[in-house]
C-alpha positions in Angstrom: 8.4 4.8 23.2 6.8 4.1 26.6 3.1 4.9 27.0 1.6 5.4 30.5 -1.3 3.1 31.4 -4.7 4.3 30.3 -7.0 5.1 33.2 -10.0 3.7 31.3 -10.5 1.8 28.1 -10.7 3.9 25.0 -14.1 3.9 23.3 -12.3 3.8 19.9 -10.6 0.6 20.9 -13.7 -1.1 22.1 -15.6 -0.2 19.0 -13.0 -1.8 16.7 -13.2 -5.3 18.2 -15.5 -7.9 16.7 -16.7 -11.1 18.3 -17.7 -12.6 14.9 -16.1 -12.3 11.5 -17.2 -9.3 9.3 -18.9 -11.0 6.3 -19.1 -8.8 3.2 -21.7 -10.1 0.8 -21.2 -8.6 -2.6 -24.9 -8.6 -3.6 -25.8 -7.1 -0.3 -23.3 -4.2 -0.8 -24.7 -3.6 -4.3 -28.3 -3.4 -3.0 -27.3 -1.0 -0.3 -25.5 1.2 -2.9 -28.6 1.2 -5.1 -31.2 1.7 -2.4 -30.1 4.6 -0.4 -28.6 8.1 -0.9 -25.5 8.9 1.1 -23.9 11.9 2.6 -20.5 11.1 1.1 -19.6 9.1 -2.0 -15.9 8.3 -2.3 -14.7 7.4 -5.8 -11.4 5.5 -5.6 -10.4 2.5 -3.4 -6.7 3.3 -2.8 -5.4 4.0 0.6 -6.4 7.6 0.7 -10.0 7.0 -0.5 -10.4 4.1 2.0 -9.2 6.3 4.8 -11.5 9.1 3.7 -14.4 6.7 3.8 -13.4 5.5 7.3 -13.0 9.0 8.6 -16.4 10.1 7.2 -18.4 7.1 8.6 -16.8 7.4 12.0 -18.0 11.0 12.1 -21.5 9.9 11.8 -21.9 10.4 8.0 -23.5 7.9 5.7 -20.8 6.7 3.2 -20.3 4.7 0.1 -16.9 3.8 -1.4 -16.7 2.6 -5.0 -13.6 1.3 -6.7 -13.4 0.6 -10.5 -11.1 -2.5 -10.2 -10.0 -3.8 -6.8 -9.0 -2.1 -3.5 -5.4 -1.0 -3.8 -5.2 -2.3 -7.4 -3.5 0.9 -8.5 -0.7 2.8 -6.8 -1.6 1.5 -3.3 -0.4 -2.0 -3.9 2.8 -1.0 -5.8 4.4 1.4 -3.4 7.8 1.0 -1.7 5.8 -0.4 1.2 7.5 2.0 3.6 5.7 3.9 6.3 8.3 6.5 6.9 9.1 10.1 7.5 11.4 10.4 4.5 15.0 11.4 5.0 15.1 12.8 1.5 12.5 15.4 2.5 14.8 16.8 5.1 17.5 17.1 2.3 14.9 19.0 0.3 14.1 21.3 3.2 10.6 20.0 3.8 10.8 19.5 7.5 7.0 20.0 8.1 6.3 17.0 5.9 8.8 14.9 7.8 7.3 15.9 11.2 3.8 15.1 9.9 4.9 11.8 8.4 6.7 10.6 11.5 3.6 11.5 13.6 1.4 9.5 11.3 3.9 6.6 11.2 3.5 6.2 14.9 -0.3 6.3 14.7 -0.1 3.6 12.1 2.1 1.5 14.3 -0.3 2.0 17.2 -3.6 1.5 15.2 -2.4 -1.3 12.9 0.4 -3.1 14.7 -0.3 -6.3 12.8 0.4 -4.6 9.5 3.0 -1.9 10.2 6.3 -3.2 11.7 9.5 -1.4 12.8 12.4 -2.0 10.3 16.1 -1.2 10.6 17.7 0.8 7.7 21.5 0.6 7.2 23.6 3.0 5.1 27.0 1.6 4.5 29.8 4.2 4.7 32.5 3.4 2.0 35.8 4.9 1.3 34.6 5.7 -2.2 31.6 5.1 -4.6 29.1 4.7 -1.7 25.9 6.4 -0.8 28.0 8.1 1.8 31.7 8.2 2.0 33.7 8.9 5.2 33.9 12.6 4.4 30.2 13.3 4.5 29.1 10.6 7.0 29.4 13.1 9.9 27.2 15.6 8.1 24.7 12.9 7.3 24.6 11.9 10.9 23.5 15.4 11.7 20.6 14.8 9.3 19.7 11.7 11.3 19.7 13.6 14.5 17.3 16.0 12.9 15.2 13.1 11.9 15.2 11.6 15.4 14.3 14.9 17.0 11.6 15.6 14.4 9.7 12.5 15.6 11.8 9.5 14.7 12.3 9.0 18.5 8.7 7.8 18.8 9.7 4.5 17.3 11.6 3.7 20.4 15.2 3.7 19.0 17.6 6.4 17.9 20.1 6.2 15.1 23.5 4.8 15.7 26.9 4.3 14.1 28.0 0.8 13.1 31.4 -0.7 12.7 32.3 -2.5 9.5 31.8 -6.0 11.1 28.4 -4.9 12.4 27.4 -3.8 8.9 28.6 -7.1 7.5 26.6 -9.0 10.1 23.5 -7.5 8.6 24.6 -7.7 5.0 27.3 -10.4 4.7 27.7 -10.1 0.9 28.3 -6.4 0.9 31.6 -5.6 -0.8 34.0 -5.1 2.2 37.1 -3.7 0.4 35.9 -0.1 0.8 33.7 -0.5 3.8 34.5 1.9 6.7 31.3 1.3 8.8 27.7 2.4 8.6 24.8 4.3 9.9 21.6 2.7 11.3 18.2 4.2 11.9 14.7 2.9 12.1 11.5 3.3 10.1 8.6 1.0 9.3 7.2 -1.1 6.5 3.8 -2.5 5.6 2.0 -4.8 3.2 0.4 -1.9 1.4 -2.4 -3.8 -0.3 -3.5 -5.6 2.9 -3.3 -2.3 4.8 -5.6 -0.6 2.3 -8.0 -3.5 2.3 -8.1 -3.5 6.1 -8.9 0.2 6.1 -11.8 -0.4 3.7 -13.1 -3.3 5.8 -12.9 -1.2 9.0 -15.0 1.4 7.2 -17.5 -1.3 6.4 -17.5 -2.5 10.0 -18.6 1.0 11.0 -21.4 1.0 8.4 -20.0 2.3 5.1 -21.0 0.6 1.9 -17.7 -0.5 0.2 -17.6 -2.1 -3.3 -14.9 -3.0 -5.7 -15.6 -3.7 -9.4 -17.8 -0.6 -9.4 -16.8 2.0 -12.0 -17.9 5.6 -11.9 -19.2 6.4 -15.4 -20.5 9.9 -14.9 -21.5 12.5 -12.3 -25.0 13.5 -11.4 -25.9 17.2 -11.1 -28.6 19.0 -9.3 -28.9 22.8 -9.3 -25.6 23.1 -11.0 -23.8 21.1 -8.3 -22.3 17.6 -8.3 -24.8 15.5 -6.3 -23.8 11.9 -7.0 -22.5 9.6 -9.7 -23.6 6.9 -12.1 -21.8 3.7 -11.1 -21.6 0.5 -13.3 -21.3 -2.7 -11.3 -21.6 -6.2 -12.7 -23.3 -5.0 -15.8 -25.8 -2.9 -13.8 -26.0 0.9 -13.9 -26.8 2.5 -10.5 -27.4 6.2 -9.8 -25.9 7.0 -6.4 -27.2 10.2 -4.9 -24.8 11.9 -2.5 -24.5 15.2 -0.7 -20.8 15.4 -1.7 -18.6 13.4 -4.1 -14.9 12.8 -3.3 -12.5 12.2 -6.1 -9.7 10.0 -4.6 -8.7 8.3 -7.9 -5.0 9.1 -7.7 -3.3 9.2 -11.1 -6.7 9.0 -12.7 -8.1 12.1 -10.8 -7.8 14.5 -13.8 -10.3 12.5 -15.7 -13.0 12.7 -13.0 -12.2 16.4 -12.4 -12.8 17.0 -16.1 -16.3 15.3 -15.8 -17.1 17.9 -13.2 -15.4 20.9 -14.8 -14.8 20.8 -18.6 -12.3 23.6 -18.1 -10.2 21.7 -15.7 -6.4 21.8 -16.4 -4.5 18.6 -15.6 -2.4 18.8 -12.5 -1.2 15.3 -11.8 2.2 14.3 -13.0 2.7 10.6 -12.8 6.1 9.3 -11.6 6.9 5.7 -12.2 8.5 3.6 -9.5 9.6 0.0 -10.0 10.9 -2.9 -7.8 12.2 -6.3 -8.5 12.2 -9.3 -6.2 15.1 -11.8 -5.8 15.5 -14.8 -3.4 17.0 -13.9 0.0 19.5 -16.7 -0.5 21.0 -14.8 -3.4 21.0 -11.4 -1.5 21.0 -12.1 2.2 20.2 -8.9 4.1 18.3 -8.2 7.3 16.0 -5.2 7.3 16.8 -2.6 4.6 20.2 -1.8 3.2 20.5 1.4 1.1 23.1 1.2 -1.7 24.2 3.6 -4.6 23.3 3.1 -8.2 26.2 3.9 -10.5 25.8 7.1 -12.4 22.4 7.9 -10.8 21.3 10.4 -8.1 18.7 8.0 -6.8 19.6 5.5 -4.1 18.3 1.9 -4.2 16.9 0.0 -1.2 17.2 -3.8 -0.6 14.5 -4.9 1.8 14.0 -8.4 3.1 10.4 -9.8 3.0 10.5 -13.3 4.4 12.3 -15.5 1.9 12.8 -12.7 -0.7 14.4 -9.3 -1.0 12.7 -6.4 -2.7 15.1 -4.1 -4.6 13.9 -0.7 -5.7 13.2 2.0 -6.8 13.4 4.2 -9.8 11.6 7.5 -10.0 11.0 8.8 -13.5 8.4 10.7 -15.5 5.8 8.5 -17.2 3.6 9.2 -20.2 2.3 5.7 -21.1 -1.0 3.9 -20.3 -2.2 4.4 -16.8 -3.9 1.0 -16.9 -0.8 -1.1 -17.7 2.3 -0.2 -15.9 5.1 -2.8 -16.0 8.7 -3.0 -15.0 10.9 -3.0 -18.2 14.1 -4.8 -19.0 16.1 -1.6 -18.8 14.7 -0.8 -15.3 15.4 -4.3 -14.1 19.0 -4.0 -15.3 19.3 -0.6 -13.6 18.3 -2.2 -10.2 20.5 -5.3 -10.8 23.5 -3.1 -11.5 23.0 -1.2 -8.3 22.7 -4.4 -6.3 25.7 -6.1 -8.0 27.9 -3.0 -7.5 27.2 -2.9 -3.8 27.1 -6.7 -3.2 29.1 -9.6 -4.2 26.0 -11.4 -5.4 26.3 -11.8 -9.2 22.5 -11.3 -9.7 21.2 -12.0 -13.2 17.7 -11.6 -14.7 17.2 -15.3 -14.0 17.2 -14.5 -10.3 14.3 -12.2 -10.6 11.2 -14.0 -9.2 8.8 -11.0 -9.2 8.4 -7.4 -10.1 6.0 -4.5 -9.5 5.6 -1.1 -11.1 3.3 1.8 -10.0 2.7 5.4 -10.5 2.9 8.1 -7.8 0.3 10.9 -8.4 2.6 13.9 -7.9 1.0 17.3 -7.9 2.4 19.3 -10.8 1.9 20.0 -14.5 2.8 17.5 -17.1 5.1 19.7 -19.0 8.1 18.9 -16.8 8.8 22.5 -15.8 8.9 21.6 -12.1 12.1 19.6 -12.7 12.8 15.9 -12.1 10.1 13.9 -10.4 12.8 12.9 -7.8 12.9 16.5 -6.6 9.2 17.2 -6.6 7.3 17.5 -3.4 5.3 14.6 -1.9 2.9 17.1 -0.3 -0.9 16.5 -0.9 -3.5 18.9 -2.1 -7.2 18.9 -1.2 -9.5 21.2 -3.1 -13.2 21.8 -4.0 -14.1 22.9 -7.5 -16.9 25.4 -8.4 -19.4 22.5 -8.7 -18.7 21.0 -5.2 -16.5 18.0 -6.2 -13.8 17.5 -3.6 -10.5 16.2 -5.0 -7.4 14.9 -3.2 -4.1 14.5 -5.0 -0.5 13.9 -4.2 0.7 12.8 -0.8 2.0 9.4 0.2 0.9 6.2 2.0 2.3 7.3 5.4 0.1 10.4 5.5 -3.1 8.7 4.2 -4.9 8.9 7.5 -4.2 12.7 7.8 -5.2 13.2 4.1 -8.5 11.3 4.8 -9.1 13.7 7.7 -8.5 16.8 5.6 -10.8 15.4 2.8 -13.7 14.9 5.2 -13.1 18.4 6.7 -13.5 19.7 3.2 -16.6 17.6 2.5 -18.2 18.8 5.7 -17.9 22.4 4.4 -19.8 21.4 1.3 -22.4 19.7 3.4 -22.6 22.6 5.8 -22.0 20.3 8.8 -19.4 19.9 11.6 -18.1 16.7 13.2 -14.9 15.8 15.0 -12.3 13.4 13.4 -12.1 10.1 15.3 -9.4 8.1 13.4 -6.4 9.4 15.3 -6.7 6.7 18.0 -9.0 4.3 16.1 -7.5 0.8 15.7 -8.0 -0.9 12.3 -9.7 -4.3 12.4 -7.3 -6.8 13.9 -5.2 -4.2 15.5 -6.8 -3.8 18.9 -5.1 -6.0 21.5 -2.5 -7.3 19.0 1.0 -7.8 20.3 3.4 -8.1 17.3 6.4 -9.2 19.3 4.6 -11.9 21.2 2.9 -13.2 18.1 6.2 -13.3 16.1 7.9 -15.1 19.1 5.3 -18.0 18.9 6.2 -18.7 15.3 4.3 -21.2 13.2 0.8 -20.8 11.9 -0.2 -18.2 14.5 2.6 -15.9 13.4 1.8 -16.3 9.7 -1.9 -15.5 10.2 -1.3 -12.9 12.9 1.0 -10.8 10.7 -1.8 -10.6 8.1 -5.0 -10.5 10.1 -4.0 -9.5 13.6 -6.4 -10.6 16.3 -8.9 -11.5 13.5 -6.7 -14.5 12.6 -9.0 -16.6 14.8 -11.8 -16.1 12.2 -9.6 -17.6 9.5 -8.7 -20.5 11.9 -12.4 -21.0 12.6 -12.7 -22.3 9.0 -10.6 -25.3 9.8 -13.5 -26.8 11.8 -15.7 -26.5 8.8 -13.3 -28.2 6.4 -10.0 -29.7 7.5 -8.6 -29.5 4.0 -8.6 -25.7 4.4 -5.6 -26.1 6.7 -3.5 -27.2 3.7 -1.4 -24.8 1.6 -2.9 -23.6 -1.6 -0.1 -25.4 -3.3 3.1 -27.0 -1.9 5.8 -24.5 -1.3 3.6 -21.6 -0.1 2.7 -20.6 3.5 -0.7 -19.4 2.3 -3.6 -21.7 3.3 -6.7 -22.6 1.4 -8.6 -21.1 4.3 -7.2 -17.7 3.3 -8.8 -18.0 -0.1 -12.2 -18.8 1.4 -11.9 -16.0 3.9 -11.0 -13.6 1.1 -14.1 -14.5 -0.8 -16.4 -14.3 2.3 -15.0 -11.4 4.2 -12.7 -9.4 1.8 -14.8 -9.0 -1.3 -12.3 -11.0 -3.5 -14.0 -11.6 -6.8 -11.2 -13.2 -8.9 -8.1 -15.3 -9.0 -6.1 -12.1 -9.5 -7.7 -10.4 -6.5 -6.5 -13.3 -4.3 -3.0 -13.8 -5.7 -2.1 -10.2 -6.4 -3.5 -8.4 -3.4 -5.0 -10.7 -0.7 -1.9 -13.0 -0.5 0.7 -11.1 -2.5 2.0 -14.3 -4.1 2.2 -12.6 -7.5 4.8 -10.2 -6.2 6.8 -12.5 -3.9 6.4 -15.9 -5.6 5.4 -15.1 -9.2 5.9 -18.6 -10.8 4.5 -20.4 -7.8 1.4 -18.3 -8.1 0.8 -19.6 -11.6 0.6 -23.1 -10.1 -1.7 -21.9 -7.4 -4.1 -20.2 -9.8 -6.3 -23.3 -10.7 -6.7 -24.2 -7.0 -7.6 -20.6 -6.1 -10.2 -20.7 -9.0 -11.7 -24.0 -7.6 -12.1 -22.5 -4.1 -13.6 -19.3 -5.5 -16.0 -21.3 -7.6 -17.3 -23.1 -4.6 -17.7 -19.9 -2.6 -19.0 -17.5 -5.3 -20.9 -19.9 -7.5 -18.8 -19.2 -10.5 -19.3 -21.2 -13.7 -16.6 -23.5 -15.1 -16.2 -21.1 -18.1 -15.7 -18.1 -15.7 -13.1 -20.0 -13.6 -11.2 -21.0 -16.8 -11.3 -17.4 -18.0 -10.0 -16.1 -14.8 -7.1 -18.6 -14.6 -6.2 -18.1 -18.2 -6.3 -14.3 -17.8 -4.1 -14.5 -14.7 -1.5 -16.8 -16.4 -1.5 -14.5 -19.5 -1.0 -11.5 -17.3 2.1 -13.2 -15.7 3.5 -14.1 -19.1 3.0 -10.5 -20.3 4.8 -9.2 -17.2 7.7 -11.6 -17.8 7.9 -10.8 -21.5 8.2 -7.0 -20.9 10.6 -7.6 -18.1 12.9 -9.9 -20.1 12.6 -8.7 -23.7 11.5 -5.1 -23.7 8.5 -5.9 -25.8 6.2 -2.9 -26.5 
């Protein structure tokens, strides 16, 4: 998509560029939370809650955002990592959601070009047993035309047909005996945890108080209305007064709704999605290749991320603990079967180097009357109860900016105020002035840091002058530098080894066993930055290693 030159610089762009690094001191954030009332208190640090906080603060409201665990520690770090319109929603007849999603996809690509990249998707056309056989490929191409015309064109490329050799060039181990050709279209992907964190940091840049490790323990009432919350942070209980409270806790939202309204009926139906990670050398694909899973309606996607490929996803009802969601042995076998049926790869459980499992907060009752979770709508719902609590449920990562806008519109009604949304053209920190293609072309350290921090990569590099050892990898074999751990502690509110390895660097997902070796060094660096005791560092490292072992045990042995 070609944009005409701007006649003058956008004020939104100028306001999102920093000359110095944004330092986020945890104690400073706690004192701000404790010392001043706010217009809007957002509970929940997932992608929707973070965007609601950013939207509110850029409209001139005073804002606090609190998250029980860590930013994106729930669903928002365990998604499919796609920023997409959703071809399946056209199949379901939900064209408005597709149009909205494709519009928001383009806004993400413009506002966060360092975090949201264009990605090719290939659908192999097989003579039989494929996602699409030759008989229906023509009909599916009509669906792709609908997708392009609904907004897919904004990405700068339209879909196209591929010959069998062109498909094999992108996926050389695809079984070629039944291959007739393929269909190619374009969507986008993102590191969901870093995207969520960057939205939260951008909100802090504009003046919001943002705090992880801050659990909402109850709601404050005044005149029969919700007017704040009791928040527990680092063993301290703080009463946060607010004009309006926003419940953006995702799959946990029913619990907070029940605090406000004891008569609340549960409306969130969790759907479990899982992914496994295998080495790219074992499953060489470029971009994403969509393959069938034998005997299942759901398609599986194989997406390259650097040196690994992420294979997912399932979509099933879930009624277990919301606080421990893990990929099981049967789910792993399901995904391996799909990959091995489509590719001559011979993947085994020993090839799995990482996994992730998360819950989508679908809107619907928990009695299953709406049918399979696969067929349920991904639309969102924003509502205000009789006591003034604003709740947002459903939706998906791609539409999080729009959801945040609607949430603040609703909050303003409670406050009796009006203000215009400013996030449509607002770059996230690191996005303004970033050229993804130019940075990738340079390669090396600049590309590694640029794809994670955008134009703010220079603030990470500034740490090298302070300590040359920070230029070294955390451990041999990883591209992540010691400087990134220091930056996470100073500027990204990282509190623990898990915060760094699971969400700031993503080593837990993409290099699980290597992350275990990295844990002691991460602990040492955090100790120096945060003043942690030897006992606390040991506890964090042991806890991280135990968590990895638990994950591997459930994955390999189906232990309850």
